[in-house]
MIDOSE-1310 file (N, C-alpha, C; in nm, 2 decimals, decimal comma, always signed):
residues 69
xxxx	+6,52/+13,74/-2,20/+6,49/+13,90/-2,30/+6,44/+13,98/-2,26; +6,43/+14,13/-2,26/+6,40/+14,22/-2,22/+6,39/+14,34/-2,32; +6,32/+14,40/-2,32/+6,35/+14,52/-2,42/+6,30/+14,61/-2,34; +6,39/+14,79/-2,36/+6,38/+14,89/-2,32/+6,39/+15,00/-2,41
xxxx	+6,34/+15,11/-2,39/+6,35/+15,22/-2,51/+6,53/+15,24/-2,50; +6,51/+15,32/-2,61/+6,61/+15,34/-2,66/+6,78/+15,37/-2,61; +6,70/+15,53/-2,51/+6,70/+15,63/-2,49/+6,75/+15,78/-2,60; +6,84/+15,81/-2,59/+6,90/+15,90/-2,66/+6,98/+15,83/-2,82
xxxx	+6,97/+15,71/-2,83/+7,01/+15,61/-2,90/+6,92/+15,65/-3,07; +6,92/+15,66/-3,16/+6,86/+15,68/-3,27/+6,75/+15,51/-3,23; +6,79/+15,42/-3,24/+6,73/+15,34/-3,20/+6,58/+15,38/-3,14; +6,53/+15,28/-3,16/+6,36/+15,32/-3,17/+6,38/+15,16/-2,99
xxxx	+6,42/+15,11/-2,95/+6,44/+14,98/-2,93/+6,58/+14,88/-2,86; +6,59/+14,88/-2,76/+6,70/+14,72/-2,73/+6,67/+14,59/-2,67; +6,71/+14,54/-2,74/+6,69/+14,41/-2,70/+6,82/+14,36/-2,64; +6,76/+14,33/-2,49/+6,91/+14,29/-2,46/+6,86/+14,11/-2,45
xxxx	+6,96/+14,05/-2,48/+6,95/+13,90/-2,47/+7,03/+13,78/-2,37; +7,02/+13,74/-2,35/+7,10/+13,60/-2,24/+7,12/+13,49/-2,31; +7,27/+13,51/-2,33/+7,28/+13,36/-2,44/+7,32/+13,26/-2,34; +7,44/+13,11/-2,40/+7,49/+13,02/-2,33/+7,64/+13,06/-2,29
xxxx	+7,63/+12,99/-2,23/+7,84/+13,04/-2,16/+7,89/+12,92/-2,14; +8,06/+12,92/-2,15/+8,12/+12,83/-2,17/+8,12/+12,79/-1,99; +8,10/+12,82/-1,91/+8,13/+12,75/-1,77/+8,11/+12,60/-1,68; +8,17/+12,54/-1,64/+8,13/+12,43/-1,59/+8,02/+12,36/-1,62
xxxx	+7,89/+12,48/-1,57/+7,77/+12,43/-1,52/+7,70/+12,38/-1,68; +7,76/+12,47/-1,80/+7,68/+12,45/-1,88/+7,75/+12,35/-2,01; +7,92/+12,34/-1,95/+7,97/+12,25/-2,04/+7,89/+12,07/-2,11; +7,96/+12,04/-2,20/+7,84/+11,93/-2,25/+7,73/+12,03/-2,35
xxxx	+7,67/+12,15/-2,32/+7,57/+12,12/-2,38/+7,60/+12,20/-2,54; +7,53/+12,20/-2,59/+7,53/+12,18/-2,71/+7,50/+12,38/-2,74; +7,61/+12,46/-2,75/+7,65/+12,60/-2,72/+7,59/+12,61/-2,80; +7,67/+12,63/-2,97/+7,60/+12,64/-3,13/+7,44/+12,66/-3,09
xxxx	+7,36/+12,54/-3,08/+7,21/+12,50/-3,06/+7,21/+12,66/-3,01; +7,21/+12,61/-2,85/+7,14/+12,75/-2,76/+7,19/+12,91/-2,83; +7,30/+12,90/-2,86/+7,29/+13,05/-2,93/+7,22/+13,06/-3,06; +7,23/+12,99/-3,13/+7,17/+12,99/-3,24/+6,98/+13,04/-3,20
xxxx	+6,96/+12,94/-3,07/+6,76/+12,95/-3,06/+6,81/+13,13/-2,95; +6,87/+13,17/-2,86/+6,91/+13,33/-2,86/+6,87/+13,44/-2,97; +6,98/+13,39/-3,10/+7,00/+13,48/-3,21/+6,88/+13,47/-3,26; +6,76/+13,33/-3,30/+6,64/+13,30/-3,33/+6,53/+13,39/-3,26
xxxx	+6,57/+13,40/-3,15/+6,46/+13,48/-3,10/+6,45/+13,60/-3,05; +6,58/+13,65/-3,05/+6,61/+13,79/-3,09/+6,54/+13,82/-3,23; +6,54/+13,77/-3,31/+6,50/+13,78/-3,47/+6,35/+13,82/-3,44; +6,26/+13,70/-3,34/+6,14/+13,69/-3,34/+6,10/+13,83/-3,28
xxxx	+6,13/+13,85/-3,16/+6,18/+13,99/-3,09/+6,13/+14,10/-3,16; +6,20/+14,14/-3,29/+6,23/+14,22/-3,31/+6,12/+14,22/-3,42; +6,09/+14,11/-3,50/+5,97/+14,17/-3,61/+5,84/+14,16/-3,51; +5,83/+14,11/-3,41/+5,73/+14,17/-3,34/+5,71/+14,28/-3,32
xxxx	+5,80/+14,39/-3,28/+5,79/+14,52/-3,26/+5,76/+14,58/-3,33; +5,78/+14,48/-3,50/+5,78/+14,61/-3,60/+5,90/+14,60/-3,64; +6,03/+14,58/-3,59/+6,11/+14,66/-3,62/+6,21/+14,66/-3,80; +6,19/+14,74/-3,86/+6,25/+14,75/-4,03/+6,39/+14,73/-4,05
xxxx	+6,48/+14,69/-3,95/+6,59/+14,70/-3,93/+6,63/+14,60/-3,75; +6,81/+14,56/-3,80/+6,79/+14,49/-3,67/+6,95/+14,46/-3,67; +7,03/+14,49/-3,56/+7,18/+14,50/-3,57/+7,26/+14,39/-3,46; +7,30/+14,31/-3,51/+7,33/+14,20/-3,39/+7,46/+14,18/-3,40
xxxx	+7,55/+14,29/-3,28/+7,71/+14,30/-3,28/+7,78/+14,15/-3,25; +7,88/+14,14/-3,23/+7,96/+14,01/-3,16/+7,93/+14,02/-3,01; +7,82/+13,93/-3,04/+7,73/+13,90/-2,97/+7,83/+13,77/-2,83; +7,87/+13,74/-2,73/+7,90/+13,66/-2,65/+8,07/+13,67/-2,66
xxxx	+8,13/+13,71/-2,75/+8,22/+13,67/-2,85/+8,38/+13,77/-2,73; +8,47/+13,67/-2,66/+8,54/+13,67/-2,55/+8,47/+13,72/-2,42; +8,33/+13,69/-2,46/+8,23/+13,72/-2,31/+8,22/+13,56/-2,25; +8,16/+13,54/-2,16/+8,10/+13,41/-2,08/+8,21/+13,29/-2,14
xxxx	+8,32/+13,30/-2,07/+8,43/+13,21/-2,10/+8,44/+13,14/-2,24; +8,34/+13,20/-2,33/+8,46/+13,14/-2,45/+8,55/+13,20/-2,54; +8,66/+13,15/-2,63/+8,73/+13,12/-2,68/+8,73/+13,24/-2,77; +8,88/+13,34/-2,78/+8,84/+13,44/-2,85/+8,83/+13,45/-2,98
x	+8,91/+13,27/-2,95/+8,93/+13,21/-3,13/+8,81/+13,17/-3,15
């Protein structure tokens, strides 16, 4: 996880998160649990930055070899 400035965006910070993927090296792992950890860690980091709001878009949707369904 990395935190950067938001540049010209209205936000103060951008939190960059790496989540699980569905490639052979991670198959068999509990993907829902890993995604839950990534999400919880993002929320914790936003709280530690004093964020009053947080947007988490459709992270990993159709990416990292996960099905779009």
